[in-house]
NUGUMAR-527549 format. One record per residue (C-alpha): residue number from 1; x, y negated, z negated. Coordinates in Angstrom, 2 decimals. Last residue first. Layout:
REM residues N
+-----+---------+---------+---------+
:  nr :    east :   north :      up :
+-----+---------+---------+---------+
: NUM :       X :       Y :       Z :
...
+-----+---------+---------+---------+
//
This chain:
REM residues 77
+-----+---------+---------+---------+
:  nr :    east :   north :      up :
+-----+---------+---------+---------+
:  77 :  -50.24 :   52.13 :  -43.19 :
:  76 :  -49.55 :   48.53 :  -44.19 :
:  75 :  -46.46 :   47.35 :  -42.22 :
:  74 :  -43.50 :   46.15 :  -44.79 :
:  73 :  -43.11 :   42.64 :  -43.18 :
:  72 :  -39.52 :   41.90 :  -41.67 :
:  71 :  -36.43 :   40.71 :  -43.62 :
:  70 :  -34.69 :   43.07 :  -45.70 :
:  69 :  -32.23 :   44.47 :  -42.54 :
:  68 :  -33.67 :   48.11 :  -41.19 :
:  67 :  -31.89 :   50.12 :  -39.59 :
:  66 :  -32.73 :   50.03 :  -35.61 :
:  65 :  -29.64 :   48.22 :  -34.47 :
:  64 :  -26.89 :   49.51 :  -36.89 :
:  63 :  -28.46 :   53.24 :  -35.48 :
:  62 :  -27.50 :   52.43 :  -32.08 :
:  61 :  -23.58 :   52.31 :  -33.51 :
:  60 :  -21.41 :   49.56 :  -32.38 :
:  59 :  -18.90 :   48.67 :  -29.92 :
:  58 :  -21.33 :   46.17 :  -28.08 :
:  57 :  -21.96 :   47.14 :  -25.48 :
:  56 :  -21.77 :   50.66 :  -26.38 :
:  55 :  -24.71 :   49.34 :  -28.55 :
:  54 :  -26.52 :   47.31 :  -25.70 :
:  53 :  -26.04 :   51.42 :  -23.54 :
:  52 :  -27.75 :   53.13 :  -26.68 :
:  51 :  -30.80 :   50.55 :  -27.84 :
:  50 :  -31.64 :   50.79 :  -23.39 :
:  49 :  -31.28 :   54.67 :  -23.87 :
:  48 :  -33.68 :   54.49 :  -27.10 :
:  47 :  -35.94 :   52.76 :  -24.55 :
:  46 :  -36.27 :   48.65 :  -25.68 :
:  45 :  -39.86 :   46.85 :  -26.49 :
:  44 :  -38.88 :   43.12 :  -24.94 :
:  43 :  -40.34 :   39.98 :  -26.42 :
:  42 :  -38.48 :   40.64 :  -29.63 :
:  41 :  -36.48 :   36.90 :  -29.71 :
:  40 :  -33.12 :   39.23 :  -29.34 :
:  39 :  -34.53 :   40.80 :  -27.06 :
:  38 :  -36.01 :   38.67 :  -24.98 :
:  37 :  -33.13 :   36.95 :  -24.59 :
:  36 :  -31.28 :   39.84 :  -24.08 :
:  35 :  -33.23 :   40.97 :  -20.93 :
:  34 :  -33.01 :   36.82 :  -19.82 :
:  33 :  -29.23 :   37.38 :  -20.20 :
:  32 :  -29.08 :   40.20 :  -17.56 :
:  31 :  -28.50 :   44.22 :  -18.77 :
:  30 :  -25.11 :   45.34 :  -17.24 :
:  29 :  -23.99 :   46.40 :  -20.31 :
:  28 :  -20.41 :   44.20 :  -20.45 :
:  27 :  -20.84 :   41.69 :  -18.61 :
:  26 :  -24.56 :   40.90 :  -19.50 :
:  25 :  -22.84 :   41.20 :  -23.14 :
:  24 :  -20.81 :   38.22 :  -22.60 :
:  23 :  -23.16 :   36.57 :  -21.01 :
:  22 :  -25.11 :   36.77 :  -24.16 :
:  21 :  -22.09 :   35.28 :  -26.01 :
:  20 :  -20.16 :   37.16 :  -28.47 :
:  19 :  -18.19 :   36.10 :  -31.28 :
:  18 :  -18.80 :   39.82 :  -32.84 :
:  17 :  -20.81 :   38.31 :  -35.71 :
:  16 :  -22.11 :   36.53 :  -33.34 :
:  15 :  -23.60 :   39.88 :  -31.16 :
:  14 :  -24.04 :   41.56 :  -33.95 :
:  13 :  -26.53 :   38.71 :  -35.78 :
:  12 :  -28.23 :   39.12 :  -31.91 :
:  11 :  -29.37 :   42.45 :  -31.95 :
:  10 :  -30.04 :   43.01 :  -35.53 :
:   9 :  -32.55 :   40.33 :  -34.61 :
:   8 :  -33.59 :   41.62 :  -31.76 :
:   7 :  -33.73 :   45.04 :  -33.46 :
:   6 :  -36.21 :   43.91 :  -36.01 :
:   5 :  -38.44 :   41.20 :  -33.90 :
:   4 :  -38.82 :   44.63 :  -31.89 :
:   3 :  -39.52 :   47.21 :  -34.88 :
:   2 :  -41.96 :   45.18 :  -36.09 :
:   1 :  -42.37 :   46.56 :  -40.06 :
+-----+---------+---------+---------+
//
């Protein structure tokens, strides 16, 4: 499972469900719209502190950002 892609998908889905634009999240979180776009596209590798702060901006638990959504390919161990 690619965690960057998972977090990006979850973040984008939750943001859209809440009717927020990337710019709205930028205002709430202090992270730039470019950073948020990169996150949603699986290009960013956020720290746990960043995940927590972004979750607060979306008013969800940080766990919601890392919960598997069933769309990722399982990694071989």
